VOTORLUM-898672 format. One record per residue (C-alpha): residue in three letters; x, z, y negated. Coordinates in steps of 0.1 Angstrom, whole numbers, padded with zeros to 4 digits, always signed. Each point is the difference from the previous one (the first is absolute). Example, Ala and Ser with C-alpha at 12.3 -4.5 7.8 and 13.67 -1.06 7.14 Angstrom:
BEGIN
ALA+0123+0078+0045SER+0014-0007-0034
END
This chain:
BEGIN
MET-0475+0100+0435LEU+0002-0026-0021ALA+0002+0018-0033ARG+0029+0019+0012THR+0015-0032+0010MET-0004-0014-0033ALA+0015+0030-0017ARG+0029-0001+0023GLN+0006-0032-0009VAL-0001+0005-0038LEU+0029+0031+0006LEU+0019-0029+0019ILE-0002-0026-0025TRP+0039-0016+0001LEU+0008-0019-0030PHE+0030-0015-0004PHE+0019-0025-0022ILE+0022-0026+0011SER+0018-0027-0018SER+0000-0034+0017GLY+0013-0023-0023ARG-0002-0009-0037GLY-0037+0007-0013GLN-0013+0014+0033VAL-0011+0032+0011SER-0013+0017+0029TYR-0024+0031+0007SER-0015+0013+0033ILE-0033+0018-0004PRO-0022+0011+0029GLU-0033-0016+0007GLU-0035+0018-0011MET+0014+0014-0035PRO-0028+0008-0022LYS-0008-0020-0031GLY+0026+0009-0029SER+0024+0014+0023LEU+0039-0008-0013VAL+0017-0026+0016GLY+0032+0001-0020ASN+0014-0005-0033ILE+0005-0036-0007ALA+0015+0005-0038GLN+0024+0023+0012ASP+0012-0018+0033LEU+0001-0036-0022GLY+0020+0017-0027LEU-0029-0011-0024ASP-0011+0019-0030LEU-0036+0012-0005LYS-0003-0022-0032ARG+0013-0029+0019LEU-0029+0004+0022ASN-0027+0001-0025SER+0019-0027-0022GLY+0004-0023+0029LYS-0036+0006+0008ALA+0011+0007+0039ARG-0022-0006+0027ILE-0004-0006+0038TYR-0003-0034+0015THR-0009-0003+0036GLY-0010-0036+0003ASP-0032-0003+0020SER+0005+0033+0020ALA-0017+0029-0010GLU+0011+0029-0022TYR+0002+0032+0014VAL+0027+0013-0026GLU-0005+0001-0040LEU+0028+0004-0023ASN-0005+0028-0030ARG+0021-0013-0025GLU-0004+0032-0022ARG+0018+0020+0025GLY+0019-0029+0017VAL-0010+0008+0033LEU-0017-0017+0027LEU-0034+0020+0017ILE-0021-0011+0028LYS-0030-0019-0011GLU-0018-0005+0034ARG+0002+0020+0032ILE+0023-0017+0023ASP-0007-0002+0035ARG+0031-0014+0017GLU-0019-0009+0035ALA-0025-0022-0022LEU+0029-0016-0020CYS+0027-0005+0024GLY-0013+0007+0037GLN+0028+0007+0024THR+0024-0020-0023ALA+0027+0023-0011PRO+0016+0004-0025CYS-0031-0002-0021ALA+0005-0007-0036LEU-0015-0011-0029HIS+0018-0026-0024PHE-0006-0003-0037GLN+0017-0007-0031ILE+0002+0019-0035ILE-0005-0025-0031LEU+0015+0005-0035GLU-0004-0019-0032ASN+0019-0006-0031PRO+0025-0010+0018MET-0014-0008+0035GLU+0011+0019+0025PHE-0011+0006+0037TYR+0012+0025+0027SER-0010-0001+0037VAL-0014+0035+0014ILE-0003+0005+0036ILE-0023+0029+0011GLU+0004+0008+0040ILE-0026+0015+0013SER+0009+0030+0021ASP-0027+0005+0033VAL-0014+0038+0002ASN-0018+0012+0031ASP-0037-0004-0011ASN-0012-0024+0032SER-0002+0019+0035PRO+0005-0018+0030SER-0032-0015+0012PHE-0010-0019+0034LYS-0023-0034-0006ARG-0016+0015+0032LEU-0009+0036+0003GLU-0004-0003+0039MET+0023-0021+0024LYS-0013-0006+0033PHE+0021-0013+0030ARG-0007-0002+0034ILE+0030+0000+0026SER+0000-0005+0032GLU+0008+0029+0023SER+0028-0020+0014ALA+0015+0000-0029VAL+0038+0008+0006SER+0019+0030-0021GLY+0017-0016-0028ALA-0030-0024-0006LYS-0001-0007-0040PHE-0032+0000-0018VAL+0002-0012-0034LEU-0021+0019-0026GLU-0012-0012-0034ARG+0025+0011-0024ALA-0013+0020-0031VAL+0000-0010-0038ASP+0017+0017-0030LEU+0000-0021-0031ASP+0029+0021-0010VAL+0034-0013+0005GLY+0034+0016+0004ILE+0001+0038+0010ASN-0035+0003-0009GLY-0008-0026+0027LEU-0010+0007+0036GLN+0026+0015+0016SER-0010+0015+0033TYR-0030-0001+0026SER-0007+0028+0024LEU-0019+0001+0030ASN-0022+0031+0017PRO-0004+0008+0026THR+0031-0015+0019GLU-0003+0009+0033HIS-0007-0036+0013PHE+0011-0021-0029SER+0028+0002-0026LEU+0008-0022-0033LYS+0029-0024-0004LEU+0005-0015-0036GLN+0020-0033-0003ASN+0014-0011-0030GLN-0003-0033-0014PRO+0021-0023-0024ASP-0027+0003-0028GLY+0001+0036+0001ASN-0032+0006+0020LYS-0003+0018+0029ILE-0018-0007+0038VAL-0018+0027+0011GLU-0003+0001+0040MET-0016+0026+0023ILE+0024+0003+0033LEU-0017+0012+0031GLN+0021+0028+0010LYS-0017+0007+0037PRO-0019-0019+0025LEU-0041+0000-0014ASP-0024+0010+0029ARG-0038-0013-0008GLU-0013+0024+0024ILE+0015+0032-0015GLN-0005-0012-0037GLU-0020-0031-0011GLN+0000+0006-0038PHE+0028+0012-0023SER-0004+0009-0039LEU+0030+0001-0018ILE+0008+0004-0039LEU+0028-0023-0015THR+0010+0014-0034ALA+0017-0018-0028VAL+0023+0019-0026ASP+0016-0012-0029GLY+0031+0016-0015GLY-0011+0009-0033ASP-0001+0035-0014PRO-0025+0015+0010GLN-0003-0025+0030LEU-0033-0019+0005SER-0013-0007+0034GLY-0026-0022+0017THR-0015+0002+0034ALA-0014-0025+0026GLN-0022+0008+0032ILE+0012-0017+0031HIS-0023-0002+0029ILE+0016-0012+0033THR-0022-0012+0031ILE+0015+0000+0031LEU-0003-0033+0020ASP+0005-0011+0034VAL+0033-0019+0008ASN+0011-0028-0024ASP+0035+0004+0007ASN+0013-0029-0025ALA+0001+0001-0036PRO+0000-0033-0020VAL+0036-0014-0010PHE+0005-0021-0030THR+0023-0029+0005GLN+0022+0012-0030GLU+0003+0031-0022GLU-0001-0016-0033TYR-0012-0033-0010LYS+0011-0018-0032ALA-0021-0023-0023THR+0004-0016-0033ILE-0030-0013-0022THR-0005-0013-0036GLU-0017+0019-0023ASN-0033-0012-0011SER-0008-0009+0036PRO-0038-0006+0009LYS-0019+0024+0018GLY+0001-0006+0039THR+0037-0014-0003ILE+0017+0011+0037VAL+0029+0021-0008THR+0010+0005+0037THR-0010+0007+0033VAL+0007+0029+0021SER+0001+0004+0038ALA-0004+0029+0025SER-0004+0000+0036ASP-0013+0024+0028ALA+0010+0000+0032ASP-0032+0014+0011SER-0031-0022+0014GLY-0035+0002-0005SER-0013+0016-0033ASN+0034+0022-0002SER+0017-0031-0006LYS-0018-0009-0031VAL+0020+0006-0033THR-0017+0008-0031TYR+0019-0007-0034SER-0005+0022-0036ILE+0022+0008-0030THR+0009+0035-0004ASN+0013+0001-0033SER-0010+0028-0024LEU-0002-0016-0031ASN-0031-0018-0013SER+0017-0028-0012ILE+0011-0012+0029HIS-0035-0001+0017GLU-0009-0017-0033LEU+0027-0028+0003PHE+0001-0007+0040GLU-0023+0001+0028ILE+0007-0008+0038ASN-0019-0013+0029GLU-0004+0028+0024ALA-0004-0023+0027ASN+0031-0027-0004GLY+0022+0021-0029GLU+0000-0027-0023VAL+0007+0016-0034LYS-0016-0017-0030VAL+0001+0004-0041ALA-0032+0019-0011GLY+0006+0007-0035ASN+0021-0016-0030LEU+0036+0000+0005ASP+0018+0003-0035TYR+0041+0001+0001GLU-0002+0017-0033GLN-0016+0033+0017ALA+0017+0002+0033ALA+0029-0023+0017GLN-0003+0015+0034TYR-0026+0019+0022GLN+0004+0020+0033ILE-0030-0010+0024HIS+0000+0030+0030ILE-0018-0019+0029GLN-0013+0023+0033ALA-0011-0018+0032SER-0023+0022+0022ASP-0017-0008+0035ASP-0031+0014+0012GLY+0017+0026+0022GLY+0012+0013-0037LEU+0037-0006+0003THR+0017-0017-0032ASP+0029-0013-0012SER+0010-0007-0035CYS+0020-0025-0023LYS+0011-0010-0035ILE-0006-0033-0023ALA+0025-0003-0029VAL-0019-0026-0025ASP+0019-0012-0026VAL-0017-0017-0031THR+0015-0031-0018ASP-0004-0004-0036VAL-0015-0030-0014ASN-0002-0012-0039ASP-0036+0012-0006ASN+0010+0018-0034ALA+0004-0018-0031PRO+0023+0020-0029SER-0019+0025-0019ILE+0011+0001-0038HIS-0002+0034-0015ILE+0005+0005-0037MET+0020+0033-0004SER+0003-0001-0039LYS-0002-0024-0026LEU+0002-0006-0035ASN-0029-0018-0016ILE+0023-0006-0034ILE+0036-0001-0004SER+0020+0002-0035GLU+0015-0036-0009ASN+0037+0018-0008SER-0001+0015+0036ARG+0034+0001+0016MET+0009-0024+0030GLU-0012+0012+0035THR-0027+0020-0014VAL-0022+0011+0028VAL-0035-0013-0007THR-0020+0008+0033MET+0008+0016+0034ILE-0013-0018+0030ASN-0002+0014+0035VAL-0008-0027+0029GLN-0010+0010+0033ASP-0004-0020+0030PRO-0006+0022+0033ASP+0011-0028+0025SER+0038+0007+0016GLY+0025-0023+0000GLU+0002-0035-0017ASN-0035+0007-0005GLY+0002+0031-0020GLU+0031-0018-0024VAL-0017-0009-0034ARG+0015-0021-0027CYS-0016-0001-0036SER+0004-0025-0031LEU-0012-0004-0034ASN-0014-0032-0020ALA+0026-0020-0015ASN+0007+0002-0038ILE+0000+0035-0010PRO+0026+0024-0013PHE-0007+0022+0031THR+0014+0003+0038LEU-0004+0023+0027LYS+0025+0024+0014SER-0004+0017+0035THR+0008+0037-0004THR-0003+0014+0034ASN-0019-0013+0032ASN-0030-0015-0013PHE+0001+0010-0031PHE+0004-0021-0033SER+0003+0002-0035LEU-0010-0027-0025VAL+0025+0000-0027THR+0014-0020-0032ASP+0023-0026+0002SER+0004-0013-0032ASP-0011+0008-0039LEU-0035+0003-0009ASP-0016-0019-0030ARG-0035+0013-0010GLU-0001-0028-0028ARG+0008-0026+0027GLU-0021+0016+0030SER-0025+0029-0006ALA-0012+0004+0037TYR+0012-0011+0037ASN-0022-0006+0030ILE+0024+0011+0028SER-0012-0013+0037VAL+0019+0019+0025SER+0001-0014+0037CYS+0009+0016+0031ALA+0002-0019+0037ASP+0012+0015+0032GLU+0025-0020+0026GLY-0027+0000+0029GLU-0015-0030+0010PRO-0020-0009-0011SER+0011+0016-0033LEU-0025+0022-0018SER+0000+0006-0036SER-0015+0017-0031SER+0000-0002-0038VAL-0008+0021-0029THR+0000-0010-0039LEU+0013+0025-0027SER-0009-0004-0036LEU+0029+0013-0028GLN-0004+0003-0034ILE+0030-0004-0024SER-0002+0026-0031ASP+0016-0001-0033VAL+0027+0023-0009ASN+0003+0024-0028ASP+0021-0017-0027ASN-0016+0013-0035ALA+0004+0034-0013PRO-0026+0015-0022VAL+0003-0008-0038PHE-0015+0026-0025GLU-0022-0013-0031ARG+0025+0015-0025SER+0038+0008+0002SER-0007+0036-0013TYR-0029+0023-0003GLU-0006+0030-0025ALA-0032+0023+0000SER-0009+0032-0016VAL-0019+0031+0014MET-0012+0031-0022GLU+0016+0034+0013ASN-0018+0026+0017ASN-0013-0029+0020ASN-0021+0007+0033PRO+0020-0005+0031GLY-0009-0034+0015VAL-0014-0018-0029SER+0004-0035-0001VAL+0030-0012-0028PHE-0001-0037+0007THR+0002-0030+0025ILE+0030-0023+0007LYS-0003-0030+0018ALA+0022-0026+0019VAL-0007-0031+0018ASP+0016-0019+0030ALA-0004-0039+0003ASP+0004+0004+0042TRP-0032-0001+0021ASN-0019+0025+0018GLN+0015+0032+0012ASN+0037-0015-0020ALA-0021+0002-0032ARG-0012+0037+0003VAL+0016+0021-0024SER+0004+0038+0002TYR+0014+0021-0028MET+0023+0030+0003LEU+0021+0021-0021GLU+0039-0002+0000ASP+0016+0031+0008SER+0015+0014-0034SER-0004+0034-0015VAL-0006+0012-0037ASN+0019+0031-0009GLY+0005+0004+0033VAL-0032+0001+0014PRO-0013-0030+0023VAL-0021-0025-0023SER-0023+0002+0031SER-0012+0036-0008TYR-0008-0014-0034VAL-0020-0032+0007SER-0015-0022+0029ILE-0008-0034+0004SER-0027-0015+0022ALA+0017-0023+0029ASP-0029-0026-0003SER-0013-0002-0038GLY+0031+0011-0018VAL-0021+0028-0019ILE+0027+0028-0012HIS-0015+0035+0000ALA+0013+0030-0019LEU+0009+0025+0026ARG+0007+0031-0020SER-0015+0013-0037PHE+0030-0012-0022ASP+0010+0021-0030TYR+0016-0016-0030GLU+0020+0028-0010GLN+0019-0003+0033ILE+0002-0038+0006LYS-0008-0027-0027ASP+0006-0031+0024PHE+0016-0012+0031GLN+0006-0033+0018PHE-0002-0008+0036ARG-0001-0034+0019VAL-0030-0013+0024ILE+0008-0020+0031ALA-0022-0031+0005ARG+0006-0007+0039ASP-0020-0028+0020GLY-0013+0000+0035GLY+0026-0022+0014SER+0025+0007+0027PRO+0025+0004-0011PRO-0019+0014-0031LEU+0012-0017-0034SER-0002+0023-0034ASN+0004+0002-0037ASN-0001+0028-0024VAL-0009+0010-0036SER+0009+0026-0025VAL-0029+0021-0012LYS-0001+0027-0027ILE-0024+0027-0006ILE-0003+0014-0034ILE-0013+0035-0003GLN-0025+0007-0033ASP+0001+0032-0015GLN-0031+0022-0004ASN-0003+0033-0018ASP+0000+0023+0027ASN+0025+0027-0013ALA-0006+0023-0028PRO+0028+0009-0023GLN+0024+0024+0005VAL+0011+0028-0027LEU+0040-0001+0001TYR-0004+0030-0030PRO-0004+0024-0008VAL+0002+0012+0036GLN-0030+0020+0014THR+0009+0035+0017SER-0023+0024+0015GLY+0024+0032-0004SER+0013-0003-0033GLN-0015-0009-0035VAL+0020-0023-0021ALA-0011+0000-0036GLU+0015-0027-0029ILE+0006+0020-0032VAL-0011-0011-0034PRO+0011+0016-0033ARG-0025+0011-0024SER+0020-0022-0024ALA-0005-0028+0021ASP-0012-0030-0024VAL-0026-0028+0007GLY+0012-0023+0028TYR+0020+0026+0016LEU+0012-0011+0033VAL-0011+0025+0025THR+0005-0014+0034LYS-0003-0033+0017VAL-0021-0005+0030VAL+0019-0024+0027ALA-0018-0018+0026VAL+0004-0029+0022ASP-0023-0025+0023VAL+0014-0017+0030ASP-0023-0027-0004SER+0009-0030-0021GLY-0015-0024-0027GLN-0029+0018-0020ASN-0005+0025+0029ALA+0031+0016-0009TRP-0008+0000-0042LEU-0005+0036-0008SER-0020+0017-0027TYR+0000+0037-0011LYS-0029+0020-0013LEU-0003+0036-0011GLN-0027+0011+0023LYS-0002+0038-0007ALA+0018+0018-0030THR-0004+0039-0014ASP+0002-0015-0033ARG-0008-0040+0000ALA+0006-0002-0037LEU+0038+0012+0005PHE+0012-0024+0025GLU-0002-0037+0010VAL+0014-0021+0030GLY+0011-0037-0007LEU-0018-0021+0020GLN+0030-0024+0014ASN+0030+0025-0002GLY-0016+0032+0008GLU+0015+0020-0028ILE-0014+0031-0011ARG+0002+0006-0034THR-0017+0024-0029ILE-0022-0020-0024ARG-0005+0030-0027GLN+0022+0027-0010VAL+0003+0030+0021THR-0014+0034-0018ASP+0003+0035+0011LYS-0037-0003+0009ASP+0007-0021+0030ALA+0004+0018+0036VAL+0031+0005+0013LYS-0013-0010+0036GLN-0011-0040-0001LYS-0008-0013+0032LEU-0003-0037+0002THR-0014-0028+0027VAL+0011-0031-0001LEU-0017-0029+0019VAL+0022-0030+0013GLU-0019-0031+0009ASP+0009-0037+0012ASN-0017-0032-0009GLY-0010-0010+0034GLN-0038-0005+0011PRO-0007+0023+0007SER+0023+0021-0016ARG+0016+0032+0014SER+0013+0029-0018ALA+0023+0030+0001THR-0004+0036-0021VAL+0029+0020-0013ASN-0002+0035-0014ILE+0023+0008-0031ASN+0005+0034-0013VAL+0008+0002-0035ALA+0013+0031-0018VAL-0002+0004-0041ALA+0027+0022-0007ASP+0034+0005-0020SER+0016+0021+0026PHE+0003+0006+0035PRO-0010+0034+0004GLU-0032-0008-0017VAL-0006-0027+0026LEU+0010+0023+0029SER-0023+0027-0012GLU-0029-0025-0002PHE+0005-0021+0032THR+0002+0034+0023ASP-0038+0003-0005PHE-0006-0035+0012THR-0022+0000+0033GLN+0017-0018+0025ASP-0013-0013+0030LYS+0026+0012+0027GLU+0001-0017+0033TYR+0023+0014+0024ASN+0015-0022+0026ASP+0007+0020+0031ASN+0021-0027+0015LEU+0022-0002-0031THR+0005+0041+0002PHE+0005-0003+0035TYR+0028-0029-0004LEU+0015+0021-0030VAL+0004+0030+0024LEU+0016-0017+0028ALA+0022-0018-0021LEU+0013+0034-0016ALA+0001+0014+0034VAL+0022-0029+0011VAL+0022+0000-0027SER+0007+0037+0004PHE+0006-0004+0036LEU+0026-0028-0007PHE+0017+0024-0026ILE+0004+0026+0021VAL+0013-0021+0029SER+0025-0013-0023ILE+0012+0032-0013ILE+0004+0011+0033ALA+0021-0031+0014ILE+0022+0006-0030LEU+0005+0036+0006SER+0008-0010+0038VAL+0027-0029-0013LYS+0013+0028-0025CYS+0006+0025+0030TYR+0012-0024+0023ARG+0028-0011-0022TRP+0009+0036-0010ARG+0005+0008+0036ARG+0020-0030+0006GLU+0021+0008-0029ARG+0005+0036+0015MET+0008-0014+0032PHE+0027-0021-0012TYR+0013+0029-0023LYS+0004+0024+0031SER+0016-0028+0019GLY+0029-0005-0025ALA+0016+0029+0021ASN-0001-0016+0030LEU+0032-0025-0006PRO+0009-0025+0026VAL+0034+0009+0017ILE+0025-0017-0021PRO+0028-0018+0022TYR+0037+0008-0006TYR+0021-0025-0014PRO+0038+0005+0000PRO+0017-0011-0033VAL+0007-0034-0006TYR-0022-0011+0024ALA-0009-0039+0001ASP-0035-0007+0015VAL+0002-0026+0028GLY-0030-0019+0007CYS-0024+0008-0024ALA-0013-0025-0029ASP-0004+0023-0030THR+0002-0015-0034LEU+0030+0028-0004GLN+0023+0014+0020ARG-0003+0036+0011MET+0025+0012-0027TYR-0022-0015-0026ASN-0034+0016+0013TYR-0018+0029-0014GLU-0037+0014+0004VAL-0017+0019-0030TYR-0019+0029+0007LYS-0028+0010-0027THR-0014+0038-0007THR-0037+0005+0008ASP-0014-0009-0034SER+0023-0033-0002ARG-0028-0020+0011LYS-0018+0002-0037ASN+0033-0017-0015ASP+0013-0036+0005LEU+0033-0009+0015LYS+0014-0021-0032CYS+0028-0025+0009VAL+0013-0013-0033ARG+0028-0022+0013PRO+0011-0022+0027PHE+0016+0022+0029SER+0035-0020-0005GLN+0001+0016-0036HIS-0001+0037+0014VAL+0021+0002+0029VAL+0023+0028-0001SER+0030+0003+0022LEU+0017+0031+0008ASP+0039+0004+0009SER+0007+0011+0033SER+0001+0039-0012GLY-0037-0007-0008THR+0002+0001-0040LEU-0007-0028-0026THR+0028-0014-0020HIS+0005+0005-0035ALA-0012-0038-0009GLN-0029+0003+0025ARG-0012+0033-0017GLU+0001-0018-0035LYS-0014-0031+0010LEU-0031+0018+0017THR+0000+0024-0033ASN-0001-0034-0024ASP-0026-0015+0022ASP-0022+0031-0004VAL+0002+0001-0039ASP-0034-0020-0005GLU-0020+0022+0023LYS+0012+0035-0013GLN+0013+0011+0034LYS+0027+0023+0005PRO+0030-0011+0028PRO+0004+0021+0028ASN+0021+0030+0002THR+0032+0001+0020ASP-0011+0020+0028TRP-0015-0033+0019ARG+0030+0003+0024PHE-0001+0017+0034THR+0030+0010+0021GLN-0001-0005+0039ASN-0011+0035+0003GLN-0030-0004-0019ARG-0011-0031+0020PRO-0020+0005+0029GLY+0018-0006+0034PRO+0007+0018+0036SER+0005+0035+0000GLY+0036+0010-0009ALA+0008-0033-0008ALA+0030+0004-0021ALA+0007-0025-0032THR+0033-0016+0006PRO+0015-0018-0028GLU-0004-0033+0020VAL-0039+0006+0005ALA+0001+0010-0039MET+0014-0033-0008GLY-0021-0019+0025THR+0028-0014+0021GLY+0003+0027+0028PRO-0016-0002+0036TRP-0036+0003+0008PRO-0012+0036+0005ASN-0021+0011+0028PRO-0034-0005+0000PRO-0022+0028-0008THR-0021+0018+0033GLU-0036+0000+0001ALA+0004+0038-0012GLU+0017-0011-0031GLN-0021-0028-0007LEU-0030+0028+0001GLN+0020+0023-0023ALA+0005-0030-0021LEU-0036-0005-0001MET-0008+0037-0011ALA+0024+0001-0024ALA-0010-0032-0019ALA-0036+0013+0002ASN+0008+0035-0015GLU+0019-0019-0028VAL-0030-0024-0008SER-0021+0032+0000GLU+0021+0015-0024ALA+0007-0030-0022THR-0040-0005-0002ASN-0002+0040-0013THR+0029-0010-0024LEU-0007-0029-0016GLY-0023-0006-0026PRO-0027-0030-0006GLY+0012-0034-0002THR+0035+0009+0019MET+0012-0024+0029GLY+0029+0010+0027LEU+0023-0028+0013SER+0015+0002+0035THR+0031-0014+0006ARG-0001-0007+0035TYR+0028+0022+0004SER+0025-0028-0001PRO+0033+0003-0022GLN-0010-0028-0026PHE-0035-0008-0014THR-0018-0022-0024LEU-0019+0017-0030GLN-0028-0022-0013HIS-0007+0011-0036VAL-0035+0016-0003PRO-0010+0010-0034ASP-0023+0029-0008TYR+0008+0016+0033ARG+0035+0014-0003GLN-0004+0029-0019ASN-0002+0023+0033VAL+0016-0015+0032TYR+0004+0017+0030ILE+0025-0008+0024PRO-0007+0003+0037GLY+0031+0019+0018SER+0009+0018-0029THR-0013+0031-0017ALA+0006-0010-0037THR-0028-0014-0020LEU+0011-0022-0028THR-0017+0002-0031ALA-0005-0027-0032GLY+0029+0018-0021GLY+0028+0000+0028GLN-0004+0038+0006GLN-0005+0010+0034ILE-0027+0025+0008GLN+0007+0030+0019PRO+0005-0008+0035LEU-0026+0009+0026PRO+0009+0022+0026PRO+0002-0020+0034GLN-0024+0003+0025GLN+0013+0005+0037ALA-0023-0018+0022LEU+0022+0003+0032PRO+0034+0012+0012PRO+0023-0027+0001PRO+0002-0014+0033GLN+0032-0003+0019THR+0019-0036+0002PRO+0001-0007+0038ASP+0036-0009+0010GLY+0011-0035+0012GLN-0028-0017-0016GLY+0005-0039+0004GLU-0006-0024-0027PRO-0034-0002-0012PRO-0023-0027+0003LYS-0007-0026-0026ALA-0024+0020-0023GLN-0031-0020-0010THR-0005-0007-0041PRO-0027+0007-0023ALA-0003-0038-0001CYS-0002-0006+0034LYS-0024+0028+0005LYS-0026-0015-0024LYS+0005-0035+0016SER-0007+0014+0032THR-0029+0019-0014LYS-0015-0029-0018LYS+0001-0021+0038GLU-0017+0031+0016LYS-0027-0005-0027LYS-0005-0035+0009
END
């Protein structure tokens, strides 16, 4: 049962956080939580960082109280340290709470924490006596009351005692009376008259039930003996008595006297007094005289533990009749406790450059007395640069109130005295010792202004290079020097990847194996920093020089060694002594004597024929070449450096002694060659060939596609040449209104090229103003204009246009059946009727046929001109395109010689439509210039 209750308590843990002012948090936890259980995240609730908890050495301060809670600084949480029994801790006091403080240092801070211990239902109601005996007179009337012993439940609140039940209830019932202190008086009420002759004994069961979940209960047996007639019960003079007593009153001190009277006589009138409180503390502190009702002090009364007591008194006669009353005892406080001074946190050493009001010590002063007896005043000894400041109730901070000077005073003994306001006043004191520390005012100094050291290349990583040293004139920690590298880079690489320095000893170590050929020297700076706060530092320049080793063999640059082909140097047979065959060129990436190269002839087909220059590598003949010398000569040259130990390389040279190339070729085809086929190289060559072929095919396809696309567009352009737009009808001498062309309608013209004209250029050699030709009213050129036009064309060798460039009114397109009146021919007559839709369609078909005929008739390079069907037009001189000119609307073709070619038979596209009668004035026709502008606007 208890295990199940504990499990339910753990499941019903209610933990909450309430901010109740600055620096204070509250939690609520149930009692009986196991060790290590979480109380709350104090770091999060106080808004503190875990680093602050660790650096401030956070701890719990509880004063003289036991520590039930511990602080885990790593997690910043409060944990249960010892199992908490609320009943043992607070008894019946509610609410029950633990009060402690969280102390932080550097800087000093504290936070108040209140943990409310909530009750769990871990105690069942119990009766002090498991059996209660009553002697009741048979003359007891219905409604008679019999006070029962109350059950005790150490739990409080809803888990405390809630109700009673009595069984059986044939003659008796229960009545509960609530008291101001929250307790209940249990009375057994007689329901109906008793008859001793019928039943002399009664046995009842009294059950007490609490309000926990699950409910716990306790029982007691009630044995009732029926007595003969005693029909008057004792009666107290008053239901409640009040008394006052000071704390620490000696034992036997009378608190008060109660009195009860019984109207009966004889033994039935004798009254006996007793204390009926369920709590043992009342019986331990007070006692009553059973005969006279005097209540006396039996124990030690302490105001700090309880300020008021409730004593329940019962008066009973020999007949078993009883009455009860209550005594309210108030305990008055006396000044019996001296202030208690607790050092919450303190500094033993403080720097002489500390600022004003620096907290040195935090003090908590407690006086459990009340009123003036608990009010505390604290003071310090005189002539010291410190003062006390009160932060909150009974909390003080010892702070500096002037500058500190270590040279003037290196230590202080501070006496703190605290006294209360009681009569007589009680006091206590404590002495604090404080040392003044020196400040860090000297930076480290290096022994030299700069350092330079060397290290051999190919060194082992971790080898010690050299040691630097700096000294600090300060004392103790301020003089402790540590070394570090300044952030910098060498060839884009952090210097920390090259070297490292011991923070304590200043020894510089190489972190990698250096290569002289890659880096010859590098510089960096070392920082020396002391251990002061704030730290002072200095830096010095360090240069590391890399010394060369002979770690690279010579490399032959010429002749180039190939595995797939034979390269031979040709020496003619007529070569004299000292003939330069070739020169071996080699290099060594080392430096100094490690790079000095010497050349030796290691192997040769004929050593007596060739020699190698020791220093320059030149291969020369040392004797005259004879016919007996073999054509095929093979030389092996050894190239060696001057290092210790030396390194070398060899090169093979093929020499052909011959006067002609065919002879060399015939001989060298027999050379046995060590052929090494490189599969990877073959694969890459095949892959490259395939990629190039693929790109070539794709390019050819793309070019053909573009050509076909352009050819189709040109064909579509040529075919669409017959689909001419509907040309609006313009009457003679019609002036454009509302258009904004550069020239008027009577000076506008269009040029139509033939199908092959795209291959030529349209060349204009003179401004337009020099080639404007005016026609008279009959549509013919004047003599002066014709001569001027002829003279202008002399330089370009072009012939003038013939006289057939004029039209009659009948040749111009117009409405069907429109007669050419003299006024119309002169351009002064009235407007003709506008063409109908059928006439416009007829004109369109005729124009299409004419264009088709002109296309078949004109040769390449010809150009057609359209006069917009107006009686006057302008002719712009265009060279090289006037030999054959086709005039739309006419069946004649003009030639370069002024001769007219045979006219083409006209093609009748549609029968001429009839002009409708009564046609009104035509609307204003839109000119091509206007049409062009509207088209541009539509495109925009």
